[in-house]
Steps between C-alpha positions, in 0.01 A plus 500: 500500500190671648312166484781321685506765769122478531527122542767540768279744691198268480705204619635695797149618592385139502797398715433779750132413515573128536752572774233688694226240448719195567644663813149564632325177397776249439536290186191287552274787608600738222310499172628618165191719471599677828847567364368629168254727678782641713718556193223630277573223250320201350557129556648461152792725600594263783494207259706698248776616737514210749309202364317395815447578867785275615755670273372842604548409867863402446565817300343710776749356750789576266372853442430578868834358615695692235311825567513497877759267650725362229781754501845353561735675738821632348780573742804719429848371566610500861161412650550235768299176518344626825384822332359302206304273732362798692383655172340174386303472824381861471391442141324170572297645787414808297384280212304269730319785670148554368536874515474697176535378142644160587177389666356328191794261474492433873128413482558285191777316681287441810207379288727251324650377828153455653351334191777356281406474134795290385541742209812681623768231520679639195467855635661402831788326320566772245429817700509432874783247520763730340409771753538247779843399369612863519419511872656158561823621340505809721449286812766254383745786452414648841552162667835452325387175340639364175165364390132517586459225757214411731600756762477777239157375392380485862609862553319610182182319606522662844536850354216456248273353768549808716438731208185314394330593826443842350289342223219441748544825690206691357375774729243279672755222567800720582331605824499134602852427372683815609260662745494800266355610168715440193689815407822609335657545842395151614623348174841666541525386862410142403753508215781608731406222742509233226839629381652498849348163590601335171857628494554395862352158428718445195808619692418239763479206258755580231 
């Protein structure tokens, strides 16, 4: 039992270190030796727990997503579709913001978007797509549709596109985007705008 626990701790240290290094240097710029140095481990431990750099990269995405942004929303009975959609938008923007502990996943995501590796197709299908379906179902319900049609998909794409703006709103860029430094107050104000704008837009097309 102690050995198993020790192995679990070592593996998590490697994942945390890899998350940091990959988010700073990207997949191609990161070296296994950099990750091992950050984790205080040797190269053999990476081979033992993950096999190779490619497998480690995929596992880092799984780990970072689960740790920081992968929590599903559970709603009690009686919550309206409108209230669910509002909560989803709040959660998405909060998760997309690069403030606090979620920043590693945000940087990883941006690195992958800027320089696609082609390694994450399975990850997108297994992890991201189910989360997307949850939001699509909420929008479908709010629109009073029987099934997810193109209009529902267009509304989902519109909402996500607005929320994704916050991915690039680091402090140096937020001054250009919002004419103000990124802060909790600005994030809340932006969130309320996206909610109001999105709900009005969906009301207009449903």
